[in-house]
Every structure is written in C-alpha cells, then in structure tokens.
C-alpha positions in Angstrom: -50.2 98.4 -156.2 -53.0 96.4 -154.5 -54.4 93.2 -155.8 -57.9 93.5 -157.3 -60.7 92.6 -154.8 -62.2 90.0 -157.2 -58.9 88.1 -157.4 -58.4 88.1 -153.7 -62.0 86.9 -153.1 -61.6 84.0 -155.6 -58.2 83.0 -154.2 -59.6 83.0 -150.6 -62.6 80.9 -151.7 -60.4 78.5 -153.7 -62.7 79.0 -156.6 -60.5 80.9 -159.1 -60.1 78.1 -161.6 -63.8 77.2 -161.4 -64.7 80.8 -162.3 -62.3 80.8 -165.2 -63.8 77.5 -166.4 -67.4 78.8 -166.2 -66.4 81.7 -168.5 -64.6 79.4 -170.9 -61.2 80.9 -170.1 -57.9 79.2 -169.6 -57.0 78.3 -166.0 -54.0 78.5 -163.8 -51.9 75.4 -163.1 -51.4 74.3 -159.5 -47.9 75.8 -159.1 -49.2 79.2 -160.3 -52.2 79.1 -158.0 -50.0 78.3 -155.0 -47.7 81.2 -155.9 -50.7 83.6 -156.3 -52.1 82.6 -152.9 -48.7 83.1 -151.3 -48.5 86.6 -152.9 -52.0 87.4 -151.8 -51.4 86.4 -148.2 -48.2 88.4 -148.2 -50.0 91.5 -149.6 -52.9 91.2 -147.2 -50.6 91.0 -144.1 -48.4 93.8 -145.5 -51.4 96.2 -146.0 -52.6 95.6 -142.5 -49.3 96.9 -141.1 -49.1 99.9 -143.4 -50.7 103.3 -142.7 -53.2 104.3 -145.4 -51.6 106.8 -147.8 -53.0 110.3 -148.1 -55.5 110.6 -150.9 -54.8 113.1 -153.6 -57.6 114.9 -155.3 -57.7 113.9 -158.9 -59.9 114.3 -161.9 -62.6 111.7 -162.2 -61.6 108.9 -164.7 -63.3 108.4 -168.0 -66.0 105.8 -168.0 -64.5 102.4 -167.8 -65.3 99.1 -166.3 -63.5 97.8 -163.2 -61.1 94.9 -164.0 -62.7 91.5 -163.7 -61.1 88.3 -162.4 -60.7 87.1 -165.9 -58.9 90.3 -167.0 -56.7 90.1 -164.0 -55.7 86.5 -164.6 -54.9 87.3 -168.2 -52.6 90.2 -167.2 -51.0 88.0 -164.5 -49.9 85.6 -167.2 -52.3 82.6 -166.9 -50.7 79.8 -168.8 -52.7 77.8 -171.4 -50.7 74.8 -170.5 -49.7 73.2 -167.1 -46.3 74.0 -165.7 -43.5 72.0 -167.2 -43.3 68.4 -166.0 -39.5 68.6 -166.0 -38.0 70.1 -162.9 -34.8 72.2 -163.1 -31.5 70.4 -162.5 -31.0 72.7 -159.5 -34.3 71.7 -157.9 -33.4 68.0 -158.4 -30.1 68.2 -156.5 -31.2 70.5 -153.7 -32.7 69.2 -150.5 -36.5 69.1 -150.7 -36.8 71.3 -147.6 -35.1 74.2 -149.5 -37.5 74.1 -152.5 -40.3 76.6 -152.9 -43.9 75.4 -153.0 -43.9 75.8 -156.8 -40.7 73.8 -157.1 -42.2 71.0 -154.9 -45.2 70.9 -157.1 -43.1 70.7 -160.3 -41.3 67.7 -158.7 -44.6 66.0 -158.1 -45.7 66.5 -161.7 -42.3 65.2 -162.9 -42.8 62.0 -160.9 -46.4 61.6 -161.9 -47.8 61.1 -158.4 -50.6 62.6 -156.4 -50.0 64.1 -153.0 -51.6 62.7 -149.8 -52.5 66.3 -149.0 -51.4 69.8 -150.1 -49.7 70.5 -146.8 -46.0 71.3 -147.4 -44.7 68.7 -144.9 -46.8 66.0 -146.6 -45.5 66.9 -150.0 -41.9 66.6 -148.8 -42.5 63.2 -147.0 -44.1 61.8 -150.1 -41.4 62.9 -152.4 -38.8 61.5 -150.1 -40.5 58.1 -150.2 -40.7 58.2 -154.0 -37.0 59.0 -154.3 -36.2 56.1 -152.1 -38.0 53.7 -154.5 -35.3 54.4 -157.1 -32.5 53.0 -155.0 -34.6 50.1 -153.5 -33.9 46.5 -154.5 -36.4 44.4 -156.4 -37.2 42.5 -153.2 -37.9 45.7 -151.3 -40.1 47.0 -154.0 -42.0 43.7 -154.2 -42.6 43.7 -150.5 -43.8 47.3 -150.6 -46.2 46.5 -153.4 -47.6 43.5 -151.5 -48.1 45.7 -148.5 -50.3 48.0 -150.6 -52.1 45.0 -152.1 -50.4 45.7 -155.5 -49.6 42.8 -157.8 -45.9 42.0 -158.1 -44.3 39.0 -159.7 -40.7 38.0 -160.7 -41.6 39.0 -164.3 -42.0 42.6 -163.4 -39.1 45.0 -163.6 -38.2 47.5 -160.9 -39.4 50.3 -163.2 -42.8 48.6 -163.5 -43.1 48.2 -159.8 -42.2 51.8 -159.2 -44.9 52.9 -161.6 -47.5 50.8 -159.9 -46.6 52.4 -156.6 -46.9 55.8 -158.2 -50.3 55.0 -159.7 -51.4 53.9 -156.2 -51.0 57.4 -154.9 -54.0 58.5 -157.0 -56.5 56.1 -155.4 -56.8 58.3 -152.3 -58.4 60.9 -154.6 -60.6 58.4 -156.4 -58.8 59.2 -159.7 -58.3 56.2 -162.0 -55.0 57.3 -163.4 -54.7 54.3 -165.7 -57.7 55.5 -167.7 -56.1 58.8 -168.7 -53.9 57.2 -171.4 -50.8 59.0 -170.1 -52.4 62.4 -170.1 -50.9 63.6 -166.8 -51.9 67.2 -167.4 -55.6 66.2 -167.5 -55.1 64.2 -164.3 -53.5 67.1 -162.4 -56.2 69.4 -163.6 -58.8 67.0 -162.2 -56.9 66.8 -158.9 -56.9 70.6 -158.6 -60.6 70.7 -159.4 -61.3 68.1 -156.6 -59.3 70.3 -154.2 -61.4 73.3 -155.2 -64.7 71.5 -154.5 -63.8 70.5 -150.9 -64.3 73.9 -149.2 -67.4 74.9 -151.2 -70.7 75.6 -149.4 -74.0 74.0 -150.1 -75.2 76.9 -152.2 -72.0 76.9 -154.3 -72.3 73.1 -154.9 -76.0 73.5 -155.9 -75.0 76.3 -158.4 -72.4 74.0 -160.0 -74.8 71.1 -160.2 -77.3 73.4 -162.0 -74.6 74.5 -164.4 -73.7 70.8 -165.2 -77.4 69.8 -165.4 -77.0 67.3 -162.5 -79.9 66.0 -160.4 -80.6 67.7 -157.1 -82.8 66.1 -154.5 -85.5 67.9 -152.7 -83.4 68.0 -149.5 -79.9 68.4 -151.1 -76.9 67.0 -149.3 -73.3 68.0 -149.8 -71.7 64.6 -150.1 -73.9 63.3 -153.0 -73.5 66.6 -154.9 -69.7 66.5 -154.5 -69.6 62.9 -155.7 -71.7 63.7 -158.8 -69.6 66.8 -159.6 -66.4 64.8 -159.2 -67.8 62.1 -161.5 -68.7 64.5 -164.2 -65.4 66.3 -163.9 -63.7 62.9 -164.4 -65.8 62.2 -167.5 -65.0 65.6 -169.0 -61.3 64.8 -168.9 -61.3 61.1 -170.0 -60.3 60.1 -173.5 -63.1 59.4 -175.9 -62.6 55.6 -175.8 -62.9 55.7 -172.0 -66.2 57.6 -172.3 -67.5 54.9 -174.5 -66.4 52.2 -172.1 -68.1 54.1 -169.2 -71.4 54.1 -171.1 -71.2 50.4 -171.8 -70.2 49.7 -168.2 -73.3 51.6 -167.0 -75.6 49.9 -169.5 -76.3 53.1 -171.3 -76.9 53.4 -175.1 -73.6 54.4 -176.6 -73.6 56.7 -179.7 -71.2 55.6 -182.4 -67.9 57.5 -182.5 -67.6 59.5 -185.7 -65.0 59.0 -188.4 -61.8 61.1 -188.3 -62.5 64.6 -189.5 -66.2 64.5 -188.6 -67.7 67.6 -187.0 -70.3 65.7 -185.0 -69.7 66.3 -181.3 -69.3 62.7 -180.1 -67.8 63.7 -176.7 -70.7 66.1 -175.9 -73.2 63.4 -176.8 -71.5 60.8 -174.6 -71.4 63.2 -171.7 -75.1 64.0 -172.2 -76.0 60.3 -172.1 -73.9 59.8 -168.9 -75.5 62.8 -167.2 -79.0 61.5 -168.1 -78.0 58.2 -166.5 -77.3 60.0 -163.3 -80.8 61.4 -163.4 -82.3 57.9 -163.7 -80.1 56.7 -160.8 -81.1 59.6 -158.5 
C-alpha cells in the first residue's frame, strides 16, 4: 500500500515533528524519523518504476475523513519516549560501517554526544573518535582537551576528561548540555528540532514565530527568527531551576517557584516572562 500524501509531504519538508508538536501530539525520535525517511524514499523510487495498476470499479465508500498525518503517525507506532539509549550488544561489537542509520543513532545516544552533521560518514567518523578516547592515556586525553580549550588538570580522571570532550560536541549546535541536568532525551529532542528549523522557508519561520508569540520585525529576516525560535525551544526543555537562572541572568523579574504539589503553572509563567523580554530587546 502507498504511504499517505500528508506523511510524505511532512517527511520531505523535515517538518513532521513540528506538526505533531503543534497539535500537542507525541513525536518521533530521531532513529524512527530516519527510518521513516528511508522507507519513504524507497517507496517513492519504487513507485516510479512500477506501472500503475488497473483500476477496478468499486462502490463509493461511506463518508469518512482522509487519514491525517497525526493518525498516520499513531498507526506507524510513534513512541512516546525516545529510542533506548542502550545499544544492542551486537551493534557494539560490529564495525560501524555495517550498522544501519537507526543503529548508528542509537550509538550516539548511548555515548551522549552530538553529531557534527547528520551525514552518515560524519556520524561514523565521530563515533570512531569517541571510541578511541576510551583506550587513550591520561596524557593523550589531556592534550586533546587542551587542543579544544577544555580545562584539564592532574586531579581529573580519564572518565571526567572523556565526558568534557563529549560535552564539547554539543557546542557546535549552541546547546548548553550542562544545563539539562542529565536529561539527554530533552537534549536530543532539541537537537532534532534545530535540524528541522534549518530548511524552513521565511513563511514557515514567520508562522512558527507567530505561534510562539515571538517578535517579528517589519522586514523579517531568517537568521534572527531562527535564533529566537532556537532560544525559545531551549527554554521549553530546560529544568525549572535553569529557567529561573535565565530570568535572573537577563535581569527579568522572576516569579517565585511554587511549593511541591501546587497547581500554579510556574514554567509557563517563566516562559512568558522570557518571551516578553525578547520583545523588549527587539
């Protein structure tokens, strides 16, 4: 059977997860998205080479709605949680070149690193480098850290130095991984969102800015809009304490955090204050 047109359109535009988010639905993890895109590309190329089947006359169907993207994603098995951070033992022992795209991404999540790009060859090169860190000596790791302007002293263990190098991989995406409090699922979700923003047109970015209540200049430009959308996306995934710290850092009035069990939406209020701050800065 063919894939629904809505799903193909969203996959081609790299906006499937954003559509799911706008409707308040659960989204796909990166490994599932990559698998879906691969299946869609295979189906599209396959249908081009196939002769169209003869149409059979049939009774008109009863009144029903065409399947939407959200319905399709639900039937496809969208997972409420990201893919497991633990790779299979088979994937760990096999050469990286033999792993599928989904297996490579699972390896990335298990290491807690961000890719330099989503090209397959770059994913493999980065994973090979990370694997080499485990067998490196303390001196080699220290020199590597100094080369990336990362602090390293004789008090640091090899494990600590490896973790600092892993954290460094997130800087290229402007993601402050240390602020996530160990919530790697939220960090990878943000990374996927950043990737989805890149190919968006000016109109698509303006639509998202309107949804988020962000300021838009009279002559809107793509770079400022992307920066604001990325900033808000980061705030939406940070822990509550980090949102408070962000308000203080920007000199904004910080509403008190409620006591445990309180129903007052502290997070929404802090986000509102931060977005108002962006309007004053525009």
